[in-house]
Backbone as a printed PyTorch tensor [residue, N CA C, xyz], in Angstrom:
tensor([[[ -80.1160,   34.0970,    7.5280],
         [ -79.1370,   33.1840,    6.9390],
         [ -78.6250,   32.2260,    8.0090]],

        [[ -78.5930,   30.9770,    7.6690],
         [ -78.0920,   29.9640,    8.5990],
         [ -76.5600,   29.9620,    8.5880]],

        [[ -75.9690,   29.7430,    9.7510],
         [ -74.5080,   29.6590,    9.8410],
         [ -74.0980,   28.1950,    9.6790]],

        [[ -73.3130,   27.9220,    8.6500],
         [ -72.8340,   26.5680,    8.3910],
         [ -71.4400,   26.3980,    8.9850]],

        [[ -71.2370,   25.3070,    9.6990],
         [ -69.9120,   24.9800,   10.2150],
         [ -69.0840,   24.3460,    9.0930]],

        [[ -67.7710,   24.3300,    9.2820],
         [ -66.8720,   23.7780,    8.2680],
         [ -67.2160,   22.3210,    7.9600]],

        [[ -67.5840,   21.5640,    8.9970],
         [ -67.9360,   20.1480,    8.7800],
         [ -69.2060,   20.0160,    7.9500]],

        [[ -70.1610,   20.9170,    8.1780],
         [ -71.4030,   20.8880,    7.4080],
         [ -71.1410,   21.2320,    5.9450]],

        [[ -70.2600,   22.1710,    5.7250],
         [ -69.9220,   22.5290,    4.3400],
         [ -69.2200,   21.3690,    3.6420]],

        [[ -68.3240,   20.7150,    4.3510],
         [ -67.6250,   19.5730,    3.7670],
         [ -68.6020,   18.4470,    3.4410]],

        [[ -69.5640,   18.2180,    4.3340],
         [ -70.5680,   17.1800,    4.1010],
         [ -71.4500,   17.5420,    2.9130]],

        [[ -71.7810,   18.8260,    2.7740],
         [ -72.5870,   19.2910,    1.6470],
         [ -71.8670,   19.0260,    0.3290]],

        [[ -70.6080,   19.3980,    0.2680],
         [ -69.8160,   19.1900,   -0.9460],
         [ -69.7200,   17.7020,   -1.2750]],

        [[ -69.4680,   16.8960,   -0.2710],
         [ -69.3440,   15.4450,   -0.4850],
         [ -70.6540,   14.8580,   -1.0060]],

        [[ -71.7740,   15.3300,   -0.4960],
         [ -73.0760,   14.8350,   -0.9340],
         [ -73.3440,   15.2050,   -2.3850]],

        [[ -72.9930,   16.4360,   -2.7510],
         [ -73.1800,   16.8670,   -4.1430],
         [ -72.2680,   16.0540,   -5.0650]],

        [[ -71.0490,   15.8570,   -4.6520],
         [ -70.1080,   15.0690,   -5.4590],
         [ -70.6260,   13.6500,   -5.6800]],

        [[ -71.1580,   13.0260,   -4.6310],
         [ -71.6880,   11.6600,   -4.7580],
         [ -72.8650,   11.6110,   -5.7220]],

        [[ -73.7790,   12.5570,   -5.5690],
         [ -74.9540,   12.5640,   -6.4320],
         [ -74.5580,   12.7300,   -7.9000]],

        [[ -73.6680,   13.6610,   -8.1640],
         [ -73.2650,   13.9090,   -9.5480],
         [ -72.4300,   12.7530,  -10.1000]],

        [[ -71.6340,   12.1420,   -9.2640],
         [ -70.8600,   10.9870,   -9.7130],
         [ -71.7770,    9.8300,  -10.0840]],

        [[ -72.8320,    9.6360,   -9.2880],
         [ -73.7340,    8.5040,   -9.5120],
         [ -74.7700,    8.7530,  -10.6070]],

        [[ -75.2140,    9.9880,  -10.7450],
         [ -76.3450,   10.2860,  -11.6360],
         [ -76.0110,   11.2140,  -12.7940]],

        [[ -74.7770,   11.7050,  -12.8460],
         [ -74.4540,   12.7080,  -13.8550],
         [ -73.1010,   12.4320,  -14.5060]],

        [[ -72.8900,   11.1630,  -14.8600],
         [ -71.6610,   10.7980,  -15.5680],
         [ -71.6980,   11.3680,  -16.9820]],

        [[ -70.5900,   11.2570,  -17.6930],
         [ -70.5090,   11.8440,  -19.0360],
         [ -71.6340,   11.3530,  -19.9440]],

        [[ -71.9460,   10.0810,  -19.8770],
         [ -73.0220,    9.5460,  -20.7230],
         [ -74.3680,   10.1670,  -20.3640]],

        [[ -74.5830,   10.4210,  -19.0760],
         [ -75.8290,   11.0670,  -18.6400],
         [ -75.9060,   12.4910,  -19.1640]],

        [[ -74.7950,   13.2050,  -19.0820],
         [ -74.7530,   14.5880,  -19.5610],
         [ -75.0520,   14.6340,  -21.0540]],

        [[ -74.4040,   13.7580,  -21.8130],
         [ -74.6150,   13.7600,  -23.2690],
         [ -76.0630,   13.4170,  -23.6200]],

        [[ -76.6480,   12.4970,  -22.8890],
         [ -78.0370,   12.1180,  -23.1520],
         [ -78.9860,   13.2700,  -22.8040]],

        [[ -78.7560,   13.9020,  -21.6830],
         [ -79.6280,   14.9880,  -21.2420],
         [ -79.5260,   16.1980,  -22.1570]],

        [[ -78.3210,   16.4660,  -22.6690],
         [ -78.1270,   17.5880,  -23.5870],
         [ -79.0360,   17.4990,  -24.8010]],

        [[ -79.3570,   16.2900,  -25.2230],
         [ -80.1300,   16.0840,  -26.4460],
         [ -81.6410,   16.0990,  -26.2140]],

        [[ -82.0730,   16.1480,  -24.9530],
         [ -83.5100,   16.1070,  -24.6930],
         [ -84.1450,   17.4680,  -24.9450]],

        [[ -85.4530,   17.4590,  -25.1300],
         [ -86.1790,   18.7060,  -25.3810],
         [ -86.1250,   19.6320,  -24.1680]],

        [[ -86.2600,   19.0530,  -22.9800],
         [ -86.2450,   19.8600,  -21.7600],
         [ -84.8570,   20.3800,  -21.4200]],

        [[ -83.8500,   19.5910,  -21.7350],
         [ -82.4910,   20.0070,  -21.4320],
         [ -82.0760,   19.7600,  -19.9950]],

        [[ -82.8750,   19.0030,  -19.2510],
         [ -82.4990,   18.6180,  -17.8930],
         [ -83.2210,   17.3350,  -17.5340]],

        [[ -82.7430,   16.6820,  -16.4820],
         [ -83.3190,   15.4240,  -16.0280],
         [ -84.2300,   15.7020,  -14.8330]],

        [[ -85.5570,   15.5750,  -14.9990],
         [ -86.4860,   15.8750,  -13.9000],
         [ -86.2310,   15.0380,  -12.6430]],

        [[ -85.8040,   13.7950,  -12.8070],
         [ -85.5480,   12.9500,  -11.6460],
         [ -84.3340,   13.4470,  -10.8710]],

        [[ -83.3050,   13.8590,  -11.5740],
         [ -82.1280,   14.4140,  -10.9020],
         [ -82.4800,   15.7410,  -10.2370]],

        [[ -83.3280,   16.5290,  -10.8740],
         [ -83.7990,   17.7870,  -10.2850],
         [ -84.5270,   17.5110,   -8.9700]],

        [[ -85.3530,   16.4500,   -8.9500],
         [ -86.0710,   16.0710,   -7.7340],
         [ -85.0850,   15.7050,   -6.6240]],

        [[ -84.0190,   15.0110,   -6.9800],
         [ -83.0270,   14.6250,   -5.9850],
         [ -82.2570,   15.8380,   -5.4590]],

        [[ -81.9800,   16.7890,   -6.3340],
         [ -81.3430,   18.0280,   -5.8880],
         [ -82.2440,   18.7500,   -4.8930]],

        [[ -83.5470,   18.7370,   -5.1810],
         [ -84.5110,   19.3820,   -4.2900],
         [ -84.5660,   18.6780,   -2.9410]],

        [[ -84.5660,   17.3540,   -2.9640],
         [ -84.6200,   16.5910,   -1.7150],
         [ -83.4050,   16.8580,   -0.8380]],

        [[ -82.2840,   17.1720,   -1.4530],
         [ -81.0680,   17.5020,   -0.7020],
         [ -81.0840,   18.9440,   -0.1820]],

        [[ -82.1040,   19.7020,   -0.5610],
         [ -82.1900,   21.0900,   -0.1350],
         [ -81.4110,   22.0510,   -1.0080]],

        [[ -80.9230,   21.5680,   -2.1430],
         [ -80.0670,   22.4060,   -2.9780],
         [ -80.8560,   23.4320,   -3.7850]],

        [[ -82.0820,   23.0880,   -4.1910],
         [ -82.8640,   24.0560,   -4.9690],
         [ -83.2890,   25.2350,   -4.0970]],

        [[ -83.2140,   25.0650,   -2.7840],
         [ -83.4970,   26.1640,   -1.8680],
         [ -82.2680,   26.5880,   -1.0930]],

        [[ -81.1020,   26.3820,   -1.6670],
         [ -79.8540,   26.6140,   -0.9430],
         [ -79.7470,   28.0290,   -0.3920]],

        [[ -80.0930,   29.0430,   -1.2080],
         [ -79.9510,   30.4340,   -0.7410],
         [ -81.2940,   31.0430,   -0.3550]],

        [[ -82.3080,   30.1860,   -0.1990],
         [ -83.6100,   30.6530,    0.2850],
         [ -83.6210,   30.5550,    1.8040]],

        [[ -84.0820,   31.5960,    2.4640],
         [ -84.1220,   31.6220,    3.9220],
         [ -84.9970,   30.4990,    4.4630]],

        [[ -84.6550,   30.0160,    5.6230],
         [ -85.4140,   28.9270,    6.2370],
         [ -86.8640,   29.3230,    6.5130]],

        [[ -87.1350,   30.6200,    6.6700],
         [ -88.5100,   31.0850,    6.8760],
         [ -89.4040,   30.7740,    5.6800]],

        [[ -88.7980,   30.5720,    4.5150],
         [ -89.5490,   30.2750,    3.2940],
         [ -89.3180,   28.8460,    2.8230]],

        [[ -88.8200,   27.9960,    3.7190],
         [ -88.6380,   26.5910,    3.3800],
         [ -87.3120,   26.2450,    2.7530]],

        [[ -86.3810,   27.1930,    2.7690],
         [ -85.0840,   26.9480,    2.1590],
         [ -84.0510,   26.4470,    3.1470]],

        [[ -82.8230,   26.3150,    2.6590],
         [ -81.7130,   25.8210,    3.4840],
         [ -80.9820,   26.9310,    4.2110]],

        [[ -81.1990,   28.1830,    3.7730],
         [ -80.5900,   29.3130,    4.4640],
         [ -79.1110,   29.4830,    4.2400]],

        [[ -78.5990,   28.9360,    3.1380],
         [ -77.1770,   29.0710,    2.8420],
         [ -76.8300,   30.4620,    2.3440]],

        [[ -75.5540,   30.7380,    2.3140],
         [ -75.0670,   32.0300,    1.8560],
         [ -74.1070,   31.8850,    0.6840]],

        [[ -73.3240,   32.9260,    0.4120],
         [ -72.4300,   32.9070,   -0.7470],
         [ -71.3570,   31.8250,   -0.6920]],

        [[ -70.8800,   31.4850,    0.4980],
         [ -69.8400,   30.4560,    0.5890],
         [ -70.4110,   29.1000,    0.1840]],

        [[ -71.5790,   28.7520,    0.7280],
         [ -72.2100,   27.4700,    0.3830],
         [ -72.5660,   27.4340,   -1.1040]],

        [[ -73.0520,   28.5590,   -1.6080],
         [ -73.4140,   28.6240,   -3.0260],
         [ -72.1910,   28.4170,   -3.9120]],

        [[ -71.0860,   29.0620,   -3.5510],
         [ -69.8590,   28.9090,   -4.3540],
         [ -69.3910,   27.4620,   -4.3600]],

        [[ -69.4510,   26.8110,   -3.2120],
         [ -69.0010,   25.4200,   -3.1220],
         [ -69.8630,   24.5030,   -3.9880]],

        [[ -71.1700,   24.7110,   -3.9330],
         [ -72.0810,   23.8730,   -4.7220],
         [ -71.9490,   24.1750,   -6.2140]],

        [[ -71.8750,   25.4520,   -6.5730],
         [ -71.7620,   25.8200,   -7.9880],
         [ -70.4580,   25.3010,   -8.5940]],

        [[ -69.4140,   25.2460,   -7.7950],
         [ -68.1410,   24.7110,   -8.2810],
         [ -68.3010,   23.2490,   -8.6910]],

        [[ -69.0190,   22.4750,   -7.8850],
         [ -69.2450,   21.0700,   -8.2090],
         [ -70.1850,   20.9180,   -9.4050]],

        [[ -71.2120,   21.7430,   -9.4630],
         [ -72.1610,   21.6980,  -10.5820],
         [ -71.4600,   22.0420,  -11.8880]],

        [[ -70.5910,   23.0530,  -11.8260],
         [ -69.8440,   23.4280,  -13.0250],
         [ -68.8750,   22.3400,  -13.4510]],

        [[ -68.1730,   21.7590,  -12.4970],
         [ -67.2210,   20.6950,  -12.8060],
         [ -67.9230,   19.4760,  -13.3970]],

        [[ -69.1670,   19.2460,  -12.9500],
         [ -69.9210,   18.0970,  -13.4400],
         [ -70.6980,   18.3570,  -14.7130]],

        [[ -70.6420,   19.5960,  -15.2360],
         [ -71.4000,   19.9790,  -16.4310],
         [ -72.8750,   19.6020,  -16.2940]],

        [[ -73.4320,   19.8570,  -15.1240],
         [ -74.8130,   19.4800,  -14.8590],
         [ -75.7740,   20.2490,  -15.7500]],

        [[ -76.5870,   19.5270,  -16.4880],
         [ -77.6500,   20.1340,  -17.2980],
         [ -78.8630,   20.2890,  -16.3940]],

        [[ -79.1260,   21.5000,  -15.9500],
         [ -80.2830,   21.7180,  -15.0750],
         [ -80.5540,   23.2120,  -14.9860]],

        [[ -81.7600,   23.5820,  -14.5730],
         [ -82.0820,   25.0050,  -14.3930],
         [ -81.6270,   25.5560,  -13.0510]],

        [[ -80.5740,   24.9810,  -12.4810],
         [ -80.1200,   25.3810,  -11.1540],
         [ -79.7390,   26.8580,  -11.1080]],

        [[ -78.9340,   27.3040,  -12.0690],
         [ -78.5040,   28.7060,  -12.0830],
         [ -79.7120,   29.6340,  -12.0980]],

        [[ -80.7060,   29.3060,  -12.9150],
         [ -81.8730,   30.1740,  -13.0590],
         [ -82.7750,   30.1450,  -11.8420]],

        [[ -83.1670,   28.9350,  -11.4400],
         [ -84.2280,   28.7700,  -10.4530],
         [ -83.7340,   28.7570,   -9.0100]],

        [[ -82.5070,   28.3250,   -8.7990],
         [ -81.9830,   28.2260,   -7.4300],
         [ -81.0210,   29.3580,   -7.0890]],

        [[ -80.6260,   30.1460,   -8.0950],
         [ -79.6790,   31.2300,   -7.8370],
         [ -80.2620,   32.5800,   -8.2640]],

        [[ -80.4780,   32.7620,   -9.5640],
         [ -80.8930,   34.0770,  -10.0640],
         [ -82.2590,   34.5040,   -9.5420]],

        [[ -83.2480,   33.6220,   -9.6380],
         [ -84.6090,   33.9950,   -9.2370],
         [ -84.7130,   34.2960,   -7.7380]],

        [[ -84.2390,   33.4020,   -6.8520],
         [ -84.3440,   33.7420,   -5.4270],
         [ -83.4950,   34.9440,   -5.0300]],

        [[ -82.3460,   35.1120,   -5.6690],
         [ -81.5140,   36.2760,   -5.3500],
         [ -82.2370,   37.5650,   -5.7260]],

        [[ -82.8990,   37.5680,   -6.8820],
         [ -83.6440,   38.7550,   -7.2980],
         [ -84.8240,   39.0140,   -6.3670]],

        [[ -85.5500,   37.9600,   -6.0210],
         [ -86.6790,   38.1150,   -5.1050],
         [ -86.2090,   38.6500,   -3.7440]],

        [[ -85.1020,   38.1350,   -3.2590],
         [ -84.5670,   38.6240,   -1.9870],
         [ -84.1880,   40.0990,   -2.0760]],

        [[ -83.6530,   40.5010,   -3.2190],
         [ -83.2150,   41.8790,   -3.3920],
         [ -84.3860,   42.8540,   -3.4460]],

        [[ -85.5500,   42.3820,   -3.8790],
         [ -86.7030,   43.2740,   -3.9870],
         [ -87.2360,   43.6790,   -2.6180]],

        [[ -87.0990,   42.8000,   -1.6310],
         [ -87.6930,   43.0790,   -0.3370],
         [ -89.2110,   42.9800,   -0.3350]],

        [[ -89.7790,   42.4510,   -1.4120],
         [ -91.2340,   42.3050,   -1.5420],
         [ -91.6710,   41.0520,   -0.7960]],

        [[ -92.1670,   41.2190,    0.4270],
         [ -92.5040,   40.0690,    1.2640],
         [ -93.6170,   39.2240,    0.6600]],

        [[ -94.5910,   39.8750,    0.0460],
         [ -95.7040,   39.1220,   -0.5530],
         [ -95.1940,   38.2230,   -1.6700]],

        [[ -94.3240,   38.7480,   -2.5120],
         [ -93.7730,   37.9480,   -3.6130],
         [ -92.8900,   36.8340,   -3.0710]],

        [[ -92.1240,   37.1270,   -2.0430],
         [ -91.2490,   36.1080,   -1.4540],
         [ -92.0670,   34.9700,   -0.8480]],

        [[ -93.1310,   35.3200,   -0.1270],
         [ -93.9870,   34.2860,    0.4670],
         [ -94.6950,   33.4660,   -0.5980]],

        [[ -95.0310,   34.0970,   -1.7060],
         [ -95.7520,   33.4130,   -2.7800],
         [ -94.8480,   32.4900,   -3.5970]],

        [[ -93.6280,   32.9140,   -3.8290],
         [ -92.7800,   32.2070,   -4.7960],
         [ -91.6480,   31.3780,   -4.1850]],

        [[ -91.0280,   31.8800,   -3.1320],
         [ -89.8270,   31.2090,   -2.6240],
         [ -90.0630,   29.7830,   -2.1260]],

        [[ -91.1560,   29.4840,   -1.4210],
         [ -91.3300,   28.1060,   -0.9610],
         [ -91.3520,   27.0760,   -2.0860]],

        [[ -92.0290,   27.3750,   -3.1820],
         [ -92.0890,   26.4050,   -4.2810],
         [ -90.7930,   26.3680,   -5.0790]],

        [[ -90.0220,   27.4550,   -5.0590],
         [ -88.6860,   27.4180,   -5.6630],
         [ -87.7690,   26.5620,   -4.8040]],

        [[ -87.8700,   26.7430,   -3.4930],
         [ -87.0240,   25.9790,   -2.5790],
         [ -87.2910,   24.4880,   -2.6750]],

        [[ -88.5450,   24.1250,   -2.8550],
         [ -88.9090,   22.7060,   -2.9440],
         [ -88.6060,   22.1060,   -4.3060]],

        [[ -88.3060,   22.9590,   -5.2900],
         [ -88.0610,   22.4760,   -6.6510],
         [ -89.3270,   22.2490,   -7.4420]],

        [[ -90.4760,   22.4860,   -6.8110],
         [ -91.7640,   22.2690,   -7.4840],
         [ -91.9570,   23.2610,   -8.6330]],

        [[ -91.5170,   24.4920,   -8.4100],
         [ -91.5940,   25.5380,   -9.4300],
         [ -90.2000,   25.8310,   -9.9440]],

        [[ -90.0930,   26.0010,  -11.2560],
         [ -88.8420,   26.4350,  -11.8790],
         [ -89.0450,   27.8570,  -12.3600]],

        [[ -88.1320,   28.7230,  -11.9940],
         [ -88.2200,   30.1250,  -12.4010],
         [ -86.9430,   30.5500,  -13.0970]],

        [[ -87.0550,   31.6220,  -13.8530],
         [ -85.8750,   32.2220,  -14.4510],
         [ -86.0410,   33.7270,  -14.4270]],

        [[ -84.9910,   34.4280,  -14.8230],
         [ -84.9840,   35.8840,  -14.7920],
         [ -84.6890,   36.3990,  -16.1880]],

        [[ -85.5160,   37.3240,  -16.6580],
         [ -85.3310,   37.9470,  -17.9690],
         [ -84.9230,   39.3950,  -17.7400]],

        [[ -83.6650,   39.6900,  -17.9660],
         [ -83.1390,   41.0240,  -17.6520],
         [ -82.6400,   41.7480,  -18.8950]],

        [[ -81.7350,   41.1290,  -19.6110],
         [ -81.0090,   41.8500,  -20.6680],
         [ -81.8060,   41.9280,  -21.9600]],

        [[ -81.4890,   42.9600,  -22.7290],
         [ -82.0640,   43.1070,  -24.0600],
         [ -81.2640,   42.2960,  -25.0680]],

        [[ -81.4660,   42.6010,  -26.3290],
         [ -80.8460,   41.7860,  -27.3790],
         [ -79.3340,   41.9640,  -27.4770]],

        [[ -78.7910,   43.0430,  -26.9150],
         [ -77.3420,   43.2270,  -26.8980],
         [ -76.6910,   42.4600,  -25.7530]],

        [[ -77.4890,   42.0600,  -24.7610],
         [ -76.9500,   41.3170,  -23.6330],
         [ -76.1890,   42.1610,  -22.6380]],

        [[ -76.4310,   43.4690,  -22.6270],
         [ -75.7220,   44.3590,  -21.7130],
         [ -76.4830,   44.4820,  -20.3940]],

        [[ -75.7400,   44.6780,  -19.2980],
         [ -76.3310,   44.7360,  -17.9590],
         [ -76.5150,   46.1760,  -17.5130]],

        [[ -77.1220,   46.9870,  -18.3450],
         [ -77.3710,   48.3820,  -17.9900],
         [ -78.8630,   48.6670,  -18.0910]],

        [[ -79.3060,   49.6810,  -17.3690],
         [ -80.7260,   50.0290,  -17.3840],
         [ -81.1670,   50.4330,  -18.7840]],

        [[ -80.2960,   51.1200,  -19.5190],
         [ -80.6500,   51.5580,  -20.8660],
         [ -80.8380,   50.3960,  -21.8330]],

        [[ -80.2500,   49.2410,  -21.5190],
         [ -80.3280,   48.0960,  -22.4300],
         [ -81.5300,   47.1880,  -22.1550]],

        [[ -82.2990,   47.4810,  -21.1210],
         [ -83.4940,   46.6680,  -20.8690],
         [ -84.3980,   46.7320,  -22.0900]],

        [[ -84.7680,   45.5540,  -22.5960],
         [ -85.5180,   45.5040,  -23.8520],
         [ -87.0190,   45.4010,  -23.7000]],

        [[ -87.5100,   45.3880,  -22.4700],
         [ -88.9490,   45.2590,  -22.2270],
         [ -89.4480,   46.5300,  -21.5570]],

        [[ -90.5900,   47.0140,  -22.0260],
         [ -91.2310,   48.1940,  -21.4460],
         [ -92.5440,   47.7740,  -20.8090]],

        [[ -92.8830,   48.3910,  -19.6970],
         [ -94.1310,   48.0940,  -18.9980],
         [ -95.0310,   49.3220,  -19.0100]],

        [[ -96.3040,   49.0860,  -19.3310],
         [ -97.2900,   50.1610,  -19.3700],
         [ -98.4690,   49.7780,  -18.4910]],

        [[ -98.8700,   50.6930,  -17.6250],
         [ -99.9800,   50.4340,  -16.7130],
         [-101.2870,   50.8540,  -17.3430]],

        [[-102.2860,   49.9830,  -17.2070],
         [-103.6290,   50.2820,  -17.7000],
         [-104.6130,   49.8760,  -16.6100]],

        [[-104.9930,   50.8250,  -15.7680],
         [-105.8580,   50.4960,  -14.6400],
         [-105.1060,   49.6640,  -13.6200]],

        [[-105.6360,   48.4750,  -13.3270],
         [-104.9800,   47.5690,  -12.3860],
         [-104.0510,   46.5830,  -13.0900]],

        [[-104.0120,   46.6510,  -14.4000],
         [-103.2240,   45.7040,  -15.1860],
         [-101.9810,   46.3680,  -15.7520]],

        [[-101.0380,   45.5070,  -16.1320],
         [ -99.8130,   45.9670,  -16.7770],
         [ -99.6370,   45.2220,  -18.0890]],

        [[ -99.1130,   45.9140,  -19.0710],
         [ -98.7750,   45.2920,  -20.3450],
         [ -97.2710,   45.3830,  -20.5480]],

        [[ -96.6600,   44.2500,  -20.8720],
         [ -95.2280,   44.2150,  -21.1630],
         [ -95.0430,   44.0800,  -22.6630]],

        [[ -94.0960,   44.8460,  -23.1910],
         [ -93.8470,   44.8070,  -24.6280],
         [ -92.3440,   44.8860,  -24.8640]],

        [[ -91.8430,   44.0000,  -25.7410],
         [ -90.4280,   44.0370,  -26.0650],
         [ -89.8040,   42.6600,  -26.0400]],

        [[ -88.4750,   42.6370,  -26.0620],
         [ -87.7320,   41.3740,  -26.1220],
         [ -86.6740,   41.3480,  -25.0250]],

        [[ -86.7020,   40.2780,  -24.2540],
         [ -85.6150,   39.9950,  -23.3050],
         [ -84.8180,   38.8390,  -23.9010]],

        [[ -83.5180,   38.9650,  -23.9060],
         [ -82.7070,   37.9340,  -24.5470],
         [ -81.7120,   37.3240,  -23.5620]],

        [[ -81.0980,   36.2110,  -23.9820],
         [ -80.1320,   35.4820,  -23.1550],
         [ -80.7620,   35.0550,  -21.8270]],

        [[ -82.0000,   34.6150,  -21.8840],
         [ -82.7270,   34.1550,  -20.6960],
         [ -82.4040,   32.6830,  -20.4920]],

        [[ -81.7910,   32.3630,  -19.3750],
         [ -81.3880,   30.9810,  -19.1280],
         [ -82.5920,   30.1260,  -18.7510]],

        [[ -82.6750,   28.9520,  -19.3690],
         [ -83.6920,   27.9340,  -19.0600],
         [ -85.1210,   28.4330,  -19.2280]],

        [[ -85.3240,   29.3670,  -20.1280],
         [ -86.6690,   29.8630,  -20.3820],
         [ -87.6030,   28.7950,  -20.9060]],

        [[ -87.0370,   27.7630,  -21.5190],
         [ -87.8670,   26.7170,  -22.1370],
         [ -88.5670,   25.8320,  -21.1160]],

        [[ -88.1040,   25.8290,  -19.8730],
         [ -88.7150,   24.9680,  -18.8520],
         [ -89.2560,   25.7580,  -17.6660]],

        [[ -89.1280,   27.0650,  -17.6970],
         [ -89.5520,   27.8780,  -16.5580],
         [ -91.0720,   27.9170,  -16.4410]],

        [[ -91.5480,   27.7750,  -15.2200],
         [ -92.9680,   27.9620,  -14.9290],
         [ -93.2790,   29.4370,  -14.7270]],

        [[ -92.2870,   30.1510,  -14.2120],
         [ -92.4320,   31.5740,  -13.9150],
         [ -91.2110,   32.3190,  -14.4310]],

        [[ -91.4650,   33.4540,  -15.0610],
         [ -90.3770,   34.3270,  -15.4950],
         [ -90.4660,   35.6210,  -14.7170]],

        [[ -89.3730,   36.0310,  -14.1250],
         [ -89.2890,   37.3350,  -13.4750],
         [ -88.6770,   38.2880,  -14.4960]],

        [[ -89.5370,   39.1290,  -15.0630],
         [ -89.1400,   39.9880,  -16.1770],
         [ -88.8350,   41.3820,  -15.6620]],

        [[ -87.6350,   41.8410,  -15.9310],
         [ -87.2320,   43.1920,  -15.5680],
         [ -87.6120,   44.1050,  -16.7310]],

        [[ -88.3960,   45.1380,  -16.4180],
         [ -88.9040,   46.0190,  -17.4700],
         [ -88.7330,   47.4800,  -17.0820]],

        [[ -88.6000,   48.3140,  -18.0930],
         [ -88.5120,   49.7600,  -17.8820],
         [ -89.9070,   50.3040,  -17.6020]],

        [[ -90.0130,   51.1200,  -16.5370],
         [ -91.2910,   51.6980,  -16.1320],
         [ -91.0970,   53.1870,  -15.8720]],

        [[ -91.4740,   54.0170,  -16.8320],
         [ -91.4410,   55.4780,  -16.6480],
         [ -90.1150,   55.9600,  -16.0690]],

        [[ -89.0210,   55.5620,  -16.6890],
         [ -87.7090,   56.0010,  -16.2480],
         [ -87.1440,   55.2180,  -15.0860]],

        [[ -87.9120,   54.2670,  -14.5780],
         [ -87.4520,   53.4340,  -13.4750],
         [ -87.4320,   51.9750,  -13.9500]],

        [[ -87.2780,   51.0580,  -13.0260],
         [ -87.2510,   49.6340,  -13.3630],
         [ -88.2510,   48.9020,  -12.4890]],

        [[ -89.0140,   47.9990,  -13.0950],
         [ -89.9430,   47.1640,  -12.3460],
         [ -89.6620,   45.7020,  -12.6230]],

        [[ -90.1110,   44.8460,  -11.7240],
         [ -89.9600,   43.4000,  -11.8940],
         [ -91.3560,   42.8020,  -11.9410]],

        [[ -91.6230,   42.0150,  -12.9800],
         [ -92.9610,   41.4910,  -13.2010],
         [ -92.9380,   39.9650,  -13.2160]],

        [[ -93.8620,   39.3890,  -12.4930],
         [ -94.0200,   37.9350,  -12.4300],
         [ -94.9170,   37.5020,  -13.5890]],

        [[ -94.3570,   36.7160,  -14.5050],
         [ -95.0840,   36.2980,  -15.7110],
         [ -95.1410,   34.7780,  -15.7530]],

        [[ -96.3470,   34.2510,  -15.8310],
         [ -96.5120,   32.8010,  -15.9470],
         [ -96.0820,   32.3470,  -17.3360]],

        [[ -95.5770,   31.1290,  -17.4190],
         [ -95.0680,   30.6160,  -18.7000],
         [ -96.1340,   30.6110,  -19.7910]],

        [[ -97.3870,   30.4110,  -19.4140],
         [ -98.4620,   30.3630,  -20.4100],
         [ -99.1610,   31.6760,  -20.6320]],

        [[ -98.5700,   32.7880,  -20.2100],
         [ -99.2280,   34.0890,  -20.3140],
         [ -99.5320,   34.4450,  -21.7710]],

        [[-100.6600,   35.0690,  -21.9730],
         [-101.0750,   35.4910,  -23.3150],
         [-100.0450,   36.4500,  -23.9030]],

        [[ -99.6370,   36.1700,  -25.1300],
         [ -98.7010,   37.0380,  -25.8310],
         [ -97.2360,   36.7260,  -25.5780]],

        [[ -96.9620,   35.8340,  -24.6280],
         [ -95.5610,   35.4780,  -24.3440],
         [ -95.0650,   34.4760,  -25.3730]],

        [[ -93.9510,   34.7790,  -25.9850],
         [ -93.3320,   33.8640,  -26.9500],
         [ -91.9140,   33.5490,  -26.4940]],

        [[ -91.6100,   32.2700,  -26.4040],
         [ -90.2800,   31.8310,  -25.9860],
         [ -89.6130,   31.1290,  -27.1590]],

        [[ -88.4860,   31.6450,  -27.5970],
         [ -87.7890,   31.0830,  -28.7570],
         [ -86.3420,   30.7950,  -28.3720]],

        [[ -85.8040,   29.6440,  -28.7930],
         [ -84.4300,   29.2890,  -28.4190],
         [ -83.3830,   30.0800,  -29.1920]],

        [[ -82.2700,   30.3370,  -28.5250],
         [ -81.0920,   30.8980,  -29.1740],
         [ -80.1030,   29.7780,  -29.4210]],

        [[ -79.3310,   29.8970,  -30.4710],
         [ -78.3040,   28.8990,  -30.7450],
         [ -77.1460,   29.1010,  -29.7690]],

        [[ -76.6960,   28.0060,  -29.1830],
         [ -75.5800,   28.0850,  -28.2430],
         [ -74.5070,   27.0730,  -28.6170]],

        [[ -73.2750,   27.3750,  -28.2300],
         [ -72.1850,   26.4290,  -28.4230],
         [ -72.1650,   25.4160,  -27.2870]],

        [[ -72.5470,   25.8710,  -26.0960],
         [ -72.5820,   25.0060,  -24.9230],
         [ -73.9670,   24.4000,  -24.8110]],

        [[ -74.0970,   23.1430,  -25.2000],
         [ -75.4020,   22.5010,  -25.2240],
         [ -75.8970,   22.0830,  -23.8570]],

        [[ -75.0820,   22.2790,  -22.8220],
         [ -75.5480,   21.9880,  -21.4610],
         [ -76.3680,   23.1350,  -20.9100]],

        [[ -76.3610,   24.2900,  -21.5820],
         [ -77.0770,   25.4750,  -21.1210],
         [ -78.0010,   25.9650,  -22.2210]],

        [[ -79.2810,   26.1080,  -21.9200],
         [ -80.2540,   26.6040,  -22.8890],
         [ -80.4960,   28.0860,  -22.6600]],

        [[ -80.5400,   28.8120,  -23.7690],
         [ -80.8470,   30.2470,  -23.7330],
         [ -82.0570,   30.4870,  -24.6240]]])
């Protein structure tokens, strides 16, 4: 993790504020909310160029190496600006989960493209009740030789409609496994949930 000085944090916040003020005014938010993707790819590219999509990714994997303080400061501005983007999913949840696994091969494979913004990822954890317990995991994994089959429903998945990769948490013989699933995987069905907050897709 990189150590940020107070001046660097202030500059980071100011840069995010400028970008959102210039590119994410109320009219922009309302327009983006109505699009099929639910985010502005050009604004996403600019977030990536600022190093924000890799904010909590270690510098060894091409990220900015920020920690919880930097993340809180940036998320506060993103929330205040009602930014329509897969930031929560791809720049927070997915890299945090990958970091927690300690799986170096997966981190080397996925984190650099998440940090660059080239790949969008999300995390599928909760079942249809939306509870954060192991018993509520709605997906089961079964091993068949060298392959795995996932069966079930994960719900309340943020930005699933634009994710290139889904990190699916599944029950495995009384334990929990995390599976990397490509958006076009055979048998994968992604269906939208109705939301009151149109800036966030589930």
